[in-house]
MDTraj code that builds the backbone (N, CA, C; nanometers):
import mdtraj as md
import numpy as np

residues = "MET ILE ASP GLY VAL LYS VAL LYS GLN LEU ARG VAL MET SER ASP GLU ARG GLY ARG LEU MET GLU VAL LEU ARG VAL ASP ASP PRO GLU PHE ILE ARG PHE GLY GLN ALA TYR VAL THR THR ALA TYR PRO GLY VAL THR LYS ALA TRP HIS TYR HIS LYS ILE GLN TYR ASP ASN PHE CYS CYS VAL LYS GLY MET MET LYS VAL VAL LEU TYR ASP SER ARG ASP GLY SER PRO THR LYS GLY GLU VAL ASN GLU PHE PHE ILE GLY ASP HIS ASN ASN ILE LEU LEU GLN ILE PRO PRO LEU VAL TYR HIS GLY PHE LYS CYS ILE SER GLU THR GLU ALA MET VAL LEU ASN CYS CYS THR GLU ALA TYR ASN ARG ALA GLU PRO ASP GLU TYR ARG LEU SER ALA HIS GLY THR ASP ILE PRO TYR ASP TRP ALA ARG LYS ASP GLY".split()
xyz = np.array([
    [-0.0420, -1.0552, 1.1525],
    [-0.0859, -0.9364, 1.0368],
    [-0.1141, -0.8064, 1.1511],
    [-0.1087, -0.6817, 1.1038],
    [-0.1661, -0.5415, 1.2090],
    [-0.3039, -0.5400, 1.2059],
    [-0.3352, -0.5263, 1.3355],
    [-0.4836, -0.5182, 1.3211],
    [-0.5568, -0.4425, 1.2218],
    [-0.6653, -0.4735, 1.1267],
    [-0.7543, -0.3856, 1.0512],
    [-0.6813, -0.4015, 0.9298],
    [-0.5806, -0.4344, 0.8716],
    [-0.5582, -0.4668, 0.7398],
    [-0.6180, -0.5978, 0.6721],
    [-0.6245, -0.5658, 0.5370],
    [-0.7157, -0.6882, 0.4520],
    [-0.5919, -0.7131, 0.3387],
    [-0.6280, -0.7914, 0.3073],
    [-0.5190, -0.8750, 0.1802],
    [-0.6184, -0.9343, 0.1283],
    [-0.6340, -0.9550, -0.0010],
    [-0.7496, -0.9581, -0.0995],
    [-0.6223, -1.0160, -0.1877],
    [-0.6497, -1.1343, -0.2577],
    [-0.5889, -1.2364, -0.3362],
    [-0.6666, -1.2058, -0.4691],
    [-0.6137, -1.1254, -0.5824],
    [-0.6534, -1.0823, -0.6675],
    [-0.6479, -1.1785, -0.8482],
    [-0.7555, -1.2132, -0.8920],
    [-0.7283, -1.3161, -0.9761],
    [-0.7390, -1.2789, -1.1267],
    [-0.6342, -1.3049, -1.1856],
    [-0.6190, -1.2574, -1.3590],
    [-0.6507, -1.4152, -1.4207],
    [-0.7573, -1.2945, -1.5238],
    [-0.8052, -1.3764, -1.6204],
    [-0.7109, -1.3429, -1.7609],
    [-0.6643, -1.4331, -1.8526],
    [-0.5720, -1.4014, -1.9697],
    [-0.6697, -1.5279, -2.0329],
    [-0.5951, -1.3984, -2.1640],
    [-0.6319, -1.5509, -2.2961],
    [-0.5419, -1.4728, -2.4498],
    [-0.5408, -1.5075, -2.5276],
    [-0.4734, -1.4819, -2.6407],
    [-0.5126, -1.3159, -2.6885],
    [-0.6075, -1.2296, -2.6590],
    [-0.6204, -1.1013, -2.6436],
    [-0.5345, -1.0328, -2.5414],
    [-0.5323, -1.0875, -2.4107],
    [-0.4823, -1.0022, -2.2974],
    [-0.4760, -1.0224, -2.1439],
    [-0.5025, -0.9565, -2.1222],
    [-0.5357, -0.9604, -1.9232],
    [-0.6388, -0.8897, -1.8876],
    [-0.7077, -0.9580, -1.7671],
    [-0.7822, -0.8738, -1.6867],
    [-0.7701, -0.9445, -1.5325],
    [-0.7624, -0.8331, -1.5053],
    [-0.7606, -0.8519, -1.3161],
    [-0.8536, -0.7717, -1.2689],
    [-0.9596, -0.7333, -1.1608],
    [-1.0426, -0.6637, -1.1634],
    [-0.9962, -0.6583, -0.9856],
    [-0.9953, -0.5345, -0.9176],
    [-0.9093, -0.5160, -0.8314],
    [-1.0013, -0.4482, -0.7179],
    [-1.1121, -0.3584, -0.7333],
    [-1.1814, -0.3564, -0.5954],
    [-1.3753, -0.3522, -0.6160],
    [-1.4314, -0.3964, -0.6263],
    [-1.5771, -0.3960, -0.6339],
    [-1.6525, -0.3240, -0.5514],
    [-1.7493, -0.2843, -0.5428],
    [-1.8351, -0.2181, -0.4786],
    [-1.9222, -0.3031, -0.3901],
    [-1.9305, -0.5012, -0.4086],
    [-1.9453, -0.5683, -0.3779],
    [-1.8500, -0.6909, -0.2616],
    [-1.7417, -0.6345, -0.2849],
    [-1.6516, -0.6882, -0.2493],
    [-1.6419, -0.6414, -0.0728],
    [-1.6034, -0.7581, 0.0401],
    [-1.6170, -0.7260, 0.1493],
    [-1.5424, -0.6568, 0.2189],
    [-1.3830, -0.5648, 0.1334],
    [-1.3296, -0.4774, 0.1325],
    [-1.3127, -0.3371, 0.1334],
    [-1.4516, -0.3217, 0.0506],
    [-1.5030, -0.2505, -0.0418],
    [-1.6011, -0.1307, 0.1164],
    [-1.5475, 0.0275, 0.1161],
    [-1.6070, 0.0916, 0.2305],
    [-1.6704, 0.1858, 0.1617],
    [-1.6028, 0.2768, 0.0781],
    [-1.6535, 0.3546, 0.0362],
    [-1.5432, 0.3894, -0.0885],
    [-1.6476, 0.5133, -0.2059],
    [-1.5008, 0.5092, -0.3086],
    [-1.4878, 0.6676, -0.2924],
    [-1.3437, 0.7393, -0.2739],
    [-1.2980, 0.8561, -0.2563],
    [-1.2528, 0.8749, -0.3743],
    [-1.1308, 0.8284, -0.3963],
    [-1.0797, 0.9092, -0.5539],
    [-0.9518, 0.7545, -0.5849],
    [-0.9323, 0.7752, -0.7145],
    [-0.8732, 0.6320, -0.7796],
    [-0.7298, 0.7061, -0.8383],
    [-0.5952, 0.6770, -0.7630],
    [-0.4814, 0.7708, -0.8837],
    [-0.3704, 0.6449, -0.8359],
    [-0.2766, 0.6697, -0.9569],
    [-0.1485, 0.6139, -0.9328],
    [-0.0616, 0.6711, -0.9145],
    [0.0368, 0.6025, -0.8580],
    [0.2114, 0.6514, -0.8099],
    [0.3226, 0.5479, -0.8386],
    [0.3703, 0.6379, -0.8502],
    [0.5270, 0.5715, -0.9182],
    [0.6264, 0.5584, -0.8467],
    [0.7405, 0.4685, -0.8585],
    [0.8586, 0.4537, -0.7796],
    [0.9425, 0.3768, -0.8776],
    [1.0658, 0.4774, -0.8803],
    [1.1981, 0.4794, -0.9844],
    [1.2643, 0.2716, -0.9132],
    [1.3111, 0.2437, -0.9670],
    [1.4242, 0.1183, -0.9008],
    [1.4585, 0.1874, -0.7756],
    [1.4518, 0.1439, -0.6717],
    [1.5546, 0.1192, -0.5540],
    [1.4976, 0.2854, -0.4884],
    [1.3957, 0.3351, -0.5316],
    [1.3392, 0.4450, -0.4355],
    [1.2288, 0.4082, -0.3368],
    [1.2611, 0.5118, -0.2694],
    [1.1527, 0.4371, -0.1367],
    [1.1081, 0.5902, -0.0796],
    [0.9067, 0.5811, -0.0658],
    [0.8346, 0.6801, -0.0864],
    [0.7742, 0.6291, 0.0544],
    [0.8457, 0.7009, 0.1724],
    [0.7445, 0.6690, 0.3113],
    [0.7701, 0.7641, 0.4129],
    [0.7968, 0.7916, 0.5494],
    [0.6384, 0.7173, 0.5889],
    [0.5317, 0.7928, 0.5746],
    [0.4410, 0.7707, 0.6094],
    [0.3066, 0.8750, 0.6064],
    [0.1720, 0.7510, 0.6779],
    [0.0616, 0.8329, 0.7402],
    [-0.0363, 0.8100, 0.7715],
    [-0.1830, 0.8850, 0.7038],
    [-0.2654, 0.8422, 0.7293],
    [-0.3643, 0.9153, 0.7226],
    [-0.4687, 0.9217, 0.8888],
    [-0.5519, 0.9925, 0.8928],
    [-0.6541, 0.9936, 0.9967],
    [-0.7585, 0.8897, 0.9539],
    [-0.8068, 0.9524, 0.8354],
    [-0.9944, 0.9299, 0.7982],
    [-0.9053, 0.8022, 0.6558],
    [-0.8559, 0.8266, 0.6137],
    [-0.8546, 0.7682, 0.4658],
    [-0.8293, 0.6009, 0.5219],
    [-0.8841, 0.5517, 0.4426],
    [-0.8408, 0.3839, 0.4090],
    [-0.7529, 0.4006, 0.2504],
    [-0.6365, 0.3207, 0.2443],
    [-0.5767, 0.2844, 0.1500],
    [-0.6147, 0.1885, 0.1131],
    [-0.6232, 0.1562, -0.0058],
    [-0.6213, 0.0187, -0.1604],
    [-0.5454, -0.0021, -0.2513],
    [-0.4283, -0.0685, -0.1968],
    [-0.3158, -0.0261, -0.2676],
    [-0.3335, -0.1734, -0.3653],
    [-0.2832, -0.1781, -0.5088],
    [-0.2661, -0.2530, -0.6345],
    [-0.1341, -0.2153, -0.7205],
    [-0.0564, -0.2919, -0.6972],
    [0.1066, -0.2622, -0.8085],
    [0.0335, -0.3354, -0.9077],
    [0.0540, -0.2282, -1.0281],
    [0.0151, -0.2618, -1.1364],
    [0.0804, -0.3117, -1.2491],
    [0.2211, -0.2838, -1.2083],
    [0.3502, -0.2995, -1.3093],
    [0.4420, -0.2851, -1.1785],
    [0.5405, -0.3746, -1.2533],
    [0.6910, -0.3561, -1.1123],
    [0.6501, -0.4943, -0.9992],
    [0.7336, -0.4482, -0.9424],
    [0.7081, -0.5187, -0.7397],
    [0.7554, -0.3319, -0.6773],
    [0.6542, -0.3756, -0.6120],
    [0.7037, -0.3085, -0.4863],
    [0.7055, -0.3606, -0.3400],
    [0.8016, -0.3471, -0.2779],
    [0.7930, -0.3725, -0.1206],
    [0.6716, -0.2997, -0.0458],
    [0.6228, -0.3128, 0.0406],
    [0.4932, -0.2082, 0.1098],
    [0.5239, -0.2483, 0.2381],
    [0.5435, -0.1678, 0.3488],
    [0.5643, -0.1965, 0.4987],
    [0.4864, -0.0895, 0.5525],
    [0.4141, -0.2031, 0.6873],
    [0.3106, -0.1219, 0.7392],
    [0.3806, -0.0982, 0.8558],
    [0.3359, 0.0005, 0.9753],
    [0.3629, 0.0211, 1.0921],
    [0.2542, 0.0714, 1.2006],
    [0.2356, -0.0310, 1.2757],
    [0.1074, 0.0153, 1.3965],
    [0.2197, 0.0840, 1.4744],
    [0.1302, 0.2311, 1.5019],
    [0.1925, 0.2715, 1.6163],
    [0.0814, 0.3037, 1.7053],
    [-0.0647, 0.2829, 1.6844],
    [-0.2080, 0.2971, 1.7307],
    [-0.1725, 0.2596, 1.8925],
    [-0.1970, 0.3387, 1.9760],
    [-0.2045, 0.3381, 2.1242],
    [-0.3641, 0.2492, 2.1417],
    [-0.3612, 0.1205, 2.1691],
    [-0.4634, 0.0616, 2.2173],
    [-0.4703, -0.0594, 2.1408],
    [-0.3960, -0.0592, 2.0225],
    [-0.4099, -0.1404, 1.9417],
    [-0.3517, -0.2633, 1.9958],
    [-0.4321, -0.3664, 1.9936],
    [-0.3789, -0.5576, 1.9643],
    [-0.2281, -0.5461, 1.8261],
    [-0.1903, -0.5165, 1.7982],
    [-0.0396, -0.5456, 1.7176],
    [0.0041, -0.4233, 1.7275],
    [0.0213, -0.2970, 1.8329],
    [0.0846, -0.1957, 1.8221],
    [0.2411, -0.2307, 1.8260],
    [0.3373, -0.1601, 1.7531],
    [0.4627, -0.1585, 1.7458],
    [0.4710, -0.3288, 1.6266],
    [0.4021, -0.3736, 1.6014],
    [0.3863, -0.4836, 1.4528],
    [0.4735, -0.4141, 1.3344],
    [0.5245, -0.4239, 1.2470],
    [0.5732, -0.4638, 1.1113],
    [0.5607, -0.5403, 1.0053],
    [0.4625, -0.5001, 0.8980],
    [0.4081, -0.5776, 0.7896],
    [0.4638, -0.5889, 0.7142],
    [0.5314, -0.6658, 0.6205],
    [0.5764, -0.6520, 0.4543],
    [0.5140, -0.6846, 0.4070],
    [0.5060, -0.6963, 0.2955],
    [0.4107, -0.6987, 0.1432],
    [0.4840, -0.7104, 0.0296],
    [0.4876, -0.8278, -0.0491],
    [0.6000, -0.7531, -0.1843],
    [0.4673, -0.7886, -0.2680],
    [0.4411, -0.6657, -0.2880],
    [0.3196, -0.7080, -0.4537],
    [0.3494, -0.6419, -0.6364],
    [0.3050, -0.6848, -0.6368],
    [0.2761, -0.6484, -0.8346],
    [0.3036, -0.7527, -0.9126],
    [0.3477, -0.7506, -1.0211],
    [0.3546, -0.8316, -1.1064],
    [0.4023, -1.0040, -1.0858],
    [0.4321, -1.0440, -0.9535],
    [0.4418, -1.1819, -0.9197],
    [0.3632, -1.2190, -0.7822],
    [0.2850, -1.1103, -0.7510],
    [0.1790, -1.1002, -0.6201],
    [0.0920, -1.0338, -0.6295],
    [-0.0253, -1.0655, -0.6932],
    [-0.1138, -0.9695, -0.7446],
    [-0.2212, -1.0064, -0.6312],
    [-0.2095, -0.8683, -0.5500],
    [-0.3328, -0.8481, -0.4424],
    [-0.3383, -0.6894, -0.4340],
    [-0.4543, -0.6789, -0.3436],
    [-0.5162, -0.5709, -0.3306],
    [-0.4656, -0.5684, -0.1324],
    [-0.4177, -0.4507, -0.0858],
    [-0.3670, -0.4103, 0.0477],
    [-0.4488, -0.2860, 0.1039],
    [-0.5462, -0.3520, 0.1874],
    [-0.5879, -0.2466, 0.2327],
    [-0.5411, -0.2299, 0.3673],
    [-0.5273, -0.0811, 0.4012],
    [-0.4424, 0.0099, 0.4996],
    [-0.5275, 0.0439, 0.5774],
    [-0.5277, 0.0461, 0.6434],
    [-0.6776, 0.1453, 0.7843],
    [-0.5873, 0.2527, 0.8025],
    [-0.6917, 0.3661, 0.8979],
    [-0.6434, 0.5128, 0.8861],
    [-0.5048, 0.4379, 1.0144],
    [-0.4658, 0.5665, 1.0613],
    [-0.3692, 0.5416, 1.1694],
    [-0.2358, 0.4663, 1.1399],
    [-0.2025, 0.3385, 1.0340],
    [-0.0991, 0.3026, 1.0227],
    [-0.0220, 0.3596, 0.9240],
    [0.1342, 0.3532, 0.9781],
    [0.2066, 0.3780, 0.8841],
    [0.2162, 0.3051, 0.7157],
    [0.2782, 0.3716, 0.6484],
    [0.3053, 0.2992, 0.5523],
    [0.4361, 0.3903, 0.4280],
    [0.4747, 0.2928, 0.3599],
    [0.5106, 0.3437, 0.2636],
    [0.5700, 0.2338, 0.1558],
    [0.6633, 0.2907, 0.0710],
    [0.6734, 0.1352, -0.0378],
    [0.8196, 0.1604, -0.1065],
    [0.8946, 0.0386, -0.1615],
    [1.0165, 0.0858, -0.2390],
    [0.9441, -0.0191, -0.3470],
    [1.0367, 0.0025, -0.5017],
    [1.0793, -0.0379, -0.6121],
    [1.1225, -0.1592, -0.5599],
    [1.1231, -0.2402, -0.5759],
    [1.1909, -0.3501, -0.5959],
    [1.2044, -0.4391, -0.7328],
    [1.1525, -0.3617, -0.8622],
    [1.1635, -0.4744, -0.9752],
    [1.2779, -0.3414, -1.0632],
    [1.3299, -0.4100, -1.1901],
    [1.4285, -0.3816, -1.2200],
    [1.3664, -0.2403, -1.3162],
    [1.2420, -0.1687, -1.3494],
    [1.2231, -0.0620, -1.4584],
    [1.1089, -0.0018, -1.3142],
    [1.0448, 0.1299, -1.3307],
    [0.9569, 0.1551, -1.2742],
    [0.8401, 0.0591, -1.2019],
    [0.7677, 0.1097, -1.0631],
    [0.6927, 0.0112, -1.0705],
    [0.5827, 0.1298, -1.0658],
    [0.4340, 0.0750, -1.0730],
    [0.3504, 0.1650, -1.0694],
    [0.2300, 0.0906, -0.9565],
    [0.1615, 0.1978, -0.8303],
    [0.0720, 0.1245, -0.7819],
    [-0.0518, 0.1984, -0.7853],
    [-0.1662, 0.1311, -0.8070],
    [-0.2970, 0.2007, -0.8503],
    [-0.3727, 0.1953, -0.6832],
    [-0.3969, 0.3171, -0.6405],
    [-0.4624, 0.3432, -0.5145],
    [-0.5991, 0.3466, -0.5457],
    [-0.6937, 0.3044, -0.4419],
    [-0.8303, 0.3607, -0.4818],
    [-0.8616, 0.3666, -0.3321],
    [-0.8641, 0.4848, -0.2683],
    [-0.9145, 0.5158, -0.1620],
    [-1.0071, 0.5813, -0.1281],
    [-1.0149, 0.5672, -0.0142],
    [-1.2066, 0.6152, 0.0943],
    [-1.2319, 0.8128, 0.0389],
    [-1.1121, 0.8338, 0.0452],
    [-1.1263, 0.9983, 0.0394],
    [-1.0916, 1.0366, -0.0376],
    [-1.1453, 1.2022, -0.1162],
    [-1.0375, 1.2488, -0.1816],
    [-0.9577, 1.3544, -0.0959],
    [-0.8761, 1.3809, -0.2113],
    [-0.7526, 1.4278, -0.1501],
    [-0.7968, 1.5767, -0.0963],
    [-0.8001, 1.6050, -0.0289],
    [-0.7793, 1.7673, 0.0100],
    [-0.6924, 1.8742, 0.0362],
    [-0.6877, 1.9069, -0.0558],
    [-0.5596, 2.0083, -0.0723],
    [-0.5222, 2.1140, 0.0197],
    [-0.6528, 2.1935, 0.0296],
    [-0.6076, 2.2511, 0.1239],
    [-0.5997, 2.2139, 0.3150],
    [-0.6371, 2.0734, 0.3566],
    [-0.6245, 2.0757, 0.4624],
    [-0.5952, 1.8953, 0.4491],
    [-0.4813, 1.8489, 0.3722],
    [-0.4563, 1.6885, 0.3417],
    [-0.4230, 1.5985, 0.4780],
    [-0.5080, 1.4946, 0.4824],
    [-0.5669, 1.3819, 0.5706],
    [-0.3858, 1.2729, 0.5346],
    [-0.2748, 1.3828, 0.5741],
    [-0.1827, 1.2981, 0.5405],
    [-0.0483, 1.3587, 0.6601],
    [0.0197, 1.2305, 0.7294],
    [0.0704, 1.2979, 0.8096],
    [0.2564, 1.2108, 0.8004],
    [0.3696, 1.2906, 0.7786],
    [0.5024, 1.2363, 0.6974],
    [0.5566, 1.2112, 0.8161],
    [0.7026, 1.1340, 0.8083],
    [0.8003, 1.1101, 0.8620],
    [0.9032, 1.0722, 0.7603],
    [1.0295, 1.1076, 0.8059],
    [1.1361, 1.0669, 0.6764],
    [1.1339, 0.9386, 0.6656],
    [1.2209, 0.8506, 0.5992],
    [1.1696, 0.7512, 0.5407],
    [1.2984, 0.6495, 0.6441],
    [1.3875, 0.7106, 0.6508],
    [1.5288, 0.6942, 0.7713],
    [1.5379, 0.7569, 0.8693],
    [1.6087, 0.6816, 0.9886],
    [1.6368, 0.7218, 1.0604],
    [1.5205, 0.8330, 1.1984],
    [1.4011, 0.7412, 1.1712],
    [1.2500, 0.7872, 1.2517],
    [1.2623, 0.6593, 1.3798],
    [1.1682, 0.6759, 1.4766],
    [1.1507, 0.5843, 1.5651],
    [1.0870, 0.4138, 1.5132],
    [1.0247, 0.4275, 1.3998],
    [0.9921, 0.3156, 1.3261],
    [1.1030, 0.1758, 1.2817],
    [1.0820, 0.1101, 1.3771],
    [1.1739, 0.0151, 1.3967],
    [1.1605, -0.0302, 1.1958],
    [1.2663, -0.0164, 1.1483],
    [1.2553, -0.0735, 0.9711],
    [1.3963, 0.0310, 0.9235],
    [1.4310, -0.1218, 0.8585],
    [1.5371, -0.0606, 0.7658],
    [1.5019, -0.0981, 0.6370],
    [1.4892, -0.0001, 0.5419],
    [1.4271, -0.0059, 0.3905],
    [1.5747, -0.0998, 0.3214],
    [1.7216, -0.1422, 0.3634],
    [1.8292, -0.1839, 0.3091],
    [1.7596, -0.3543, 0.2238],
    [1.7770, -0.3673, 0.0960],
    [1.7913, -0.4657, 0.0696],
    [1.8119, -0.6013, 0.2052],
    [1.8274, -0.7240, 0.2141],
    [1.7776, -0.8026, 0.2634],
    [1.7866, -0.9330, 0.2320],
    [1.9948, -0.9379, 0.1843],
    [2.0361, -1.0737, 0.1329],
    [2.0557, -1.1680, 0.2205],
    [2.0383, -1.3070, 0.1730],
    [2.1056, -1.4131, 0.2720],
    [2.0078, -1.5156, 0.2533],
])
top = md.Topology()
chain = top.add_chain()
for i, resn in enumerate(residues, 1):
    res = top.add_residue(resn, chain, resSeq=i)
    for name in ("N", "CA", "C"):
        top.add_atom(name, md.element.get_by_symbol(name[0]), res)
traj = md.Trajectory(xyz[None], top)
């Protein structure tokens, strides 16, 4: 796994009324600080990639549908430089995925309906100077193909 990435298995408590799933608590070892929480979505087959942050940690949890989240470590000096990680998160795999600064990441909706990701990130979005650095999803130096892998 890419150095600095953390995965927390989430527990879903269900009864006849519905479900409850805690995502991130202030007393979790994964908690760093609160910046903001937001929800982003993707329609079936849509890829949103690549980007990284210089300061911000992202804490992804797919709360509806399924997302394939892919990380790429391009950090100089990292023991995992050049490594790619794939995570399948959502309805069938409830996890919190913590992505450290300087790690490229993106996601693709792999469910039949719109998928929804909750991000409890460590920094508030700065509209004047966004901590966001983007590349195209395709045709970059990142060694990853977003196509479905059958077989």
